[in-house]
N, C-alpha and C positions, 0 to 999 in steps of 0.2 A: 851920365855915365854914372855907372854902380862900382865903387871900390871895395874890393874885398877881402879881408886877410883873416886867418886865424893864428892868434898868439897863444903859443902852446902853454899852458897850465905849468906850475914849475913848484917845486915843494912839496913834500910827502913825508910820510912816516920816517925815512931816515934821516931828512935835512929839514923838519919842518920848525926847527929852533933855528936854525941860521941861514935859511933861504924862503923868502918868498917872492916869486916871479909876479912882478905887476906891472902892468901899461901906464906909460907915461908919454907926453909929449915934451920932445927936446926943443929947447927955447934957443937953441942955434940953429939946427939945419931943420927943423920943422917935421921930424920923422915920431911916428910912435913905436918906442922902445918898449923892451921888456928889461926890468932890470930887477935888482935884489931890496925889496921895501925893507929889509931888516938892517941895509949898509948903508948908514949914516953918510956916507962917502961916495955912493953910487953916481957914475958920472953917463953919461949918454954913450952906450958901444960903440958906436959909429964916428961920432966926430969929437969925445970928451967934455961936450958942453954940458951945460944944468937942464935941468929939467922937472917939469911938476907930474906927480902922478895923476891919473883921471879919476883919484877920489878928491881931488882939491875941487871946491865949489866953485873956483872962478874957471873950470874948465865945465861946467855942469850948467844945464840950463833947469829953471825952476821943475823938480818933481810934481808930477800929477798923482802920482802913486806912493804908497809905501813899502812896493815890492823892491826886491835887488836882484840885479843880474850875477853880482858874484859877492861871496864875503869870505873874509879869511881872519881868522883869528890868531894873534901874535901877541908876543908879550912886550911887545911895542905900543900895542890896540890894533884895532878892527881896521882892515882896508876892505873898504865897501864900495860897488859900483853899485848907483840907485839904477832903476829902468827909467831911464831919460835920454835925452840926445846930449852929447858933448862938443866941444869944440874941435873942429874940422879944420886943420890949417892949411891942406889942399881946397877948400872950397871957401875959406874963410866965413866960415858961420858955423851955427850951432846944428850940425847933420851929422854926426858920428853917432852910430849907437853899439851896443857890446849885446853880444846874445851868449850865452853859456852854451857848449856844446862838451860832448863826451871827450875830447880831446882839448878843447883850451877854450878861450874868449876869443868868438868870432866877433871883428870890426867891420861893421859896414858904414860906408859914405854914399850918400847920393845928392 
């Protein structure tokens, strides 16, 4: 079974200094969530739990390339999603991939 979800890209010319929507994994409800990377107090919008952003190395398998699926430069630093597989809580393995699209970041798990 393949699970496919589009995570809308957020942050643009009008709010790039205050908002950078980035995908993360909630440690409480195990959902992929989109929260503000620039907000140090951001919580899971579904359950209020803590989460890790997918730019965290512990959620990434070893990358075999220097290619990036997504990069966002912020005053807090860069948010980078390398072209690799990521931890999928549904399948309990590194099977999640991100793809860049015109409307957002696609997440695909199998």
